[in-house]
C-alpha positions in Angstrom: -0.2 0.1 0.3 1.3 3.5 -0.6 0.4 7.0 -0.1 1.2 10.4 -0.8 3.3 12.9 1.8 1.8 16.5 1.8 3.8 19.0 0.4 4.7 21.0 3.6 5.8 17.6 4.8 8.2 17.3 1.6 9.5 20.8 1.5 10.4 20.5 5.2 12.2 17.0 4.6 14.2 18.9 1.5 15.2 21.9 4.0 16.3 19.4 6.7 18.8 17.7 3.6 20.0 20.8 2.5 21.2 21.8 5.9 22.2 18.4 6.7 24.4 19.0 2.9 25.7 22.2 4.7 26.6 21.2 7.7 28.5 18.2 6.5 30.4 20.5 3.5 31.4 22.8 6.4 32.8 19.7 8.6 34.3 18.4 5.6 36.2 21.7 4.8 37.3 22.1 8.8 38.6 18.3 8.9 40.4 19.0 5.4 41.8 21.9 6.6 43.1 20.3 9.9 44.5 17.1 8.3 46.6 20.1 5.6 48.0 22.0 8.7 48.8 18.9 10.6 50.5 16.8 7.8 54.3 16.6 7.5 54.3 16.2 3.9 51.8 18.6 1.6 50.6 17.5 -1.7 53.4 17.7 -4.5 56.4 17.0 -2.4 58.8 14.7 -3.7 59.6 11.4 -1.3 61.4 8.3 -1.2 59.6 5.2 -0.5 61.0 2.5 1.7 59.8 -0.6 3.2 61.1 -0.8 6.2 65.4 0.2 5.6 64.9 -1.3 1.7 64.7 1.4 -1.0 61.8 0.8 -3.3 61.4 4.1 -5.5 60.8 7.9 -5.7 57.1 9.0 -6.2 55.2 12.6 -4.6 52.7 12.9 -2.4 48.9 13.1 -4.0 47.5 14.2 -0.9 47.6 13.9 2.9 44.8 11.4 4.5 43.0 11.2 8.1 42.5 7.2 8.8 39.9 8.0 11.5 39.9 4.4 13.2 43.5 5.0 13.9 43.8 8.8 14.3 46.6 8.8 12.3 47.3 11.0 8.9 48.5 8.9 6.4 49.5 9.9 2.4 48.1 8.9 -0.6 51.2 8.6 -3.2 52.2 8.0 -6.5 55.0 6.2 -7.7 57.5 6.8 -10.3 55.6 3.8 -12.1 52.3 5.8 -12.0 51.0 3.3 -9.6 48.9 5.2 -7.0 48.6 3.6 -3.2 48.3 4.9 0.5 51.4 4.7 2.2 50.4 2.6 5.6 52.9 0.3 5.3 55.9 2.1 3.7 58.4 4.3 5.3 58.3 8.1 3.4 61.1 10.6 3.4 61.0 13.9 1.7 63.6 14.7 -0.6 
């Protein structure tokens, strides 16, 4: 069985969705600013990539990332061969 929802209720839902969307965008802006200000490496920085003490290759930072579950900042990196990865298991050294 289906039935319609009154127009005024639909408008209320639409207004709430808009306000929630605006709030989520503001939250994302604040979180991104905190991540960028806190990160040691910045977008565009060139890095040497190590697996433990073993040199792997060079690359560049694409984006600092916040891992909420771990409460840490990690980085999305583009290796010199074009592969993109997250460095959770690698050590990065700024060149």
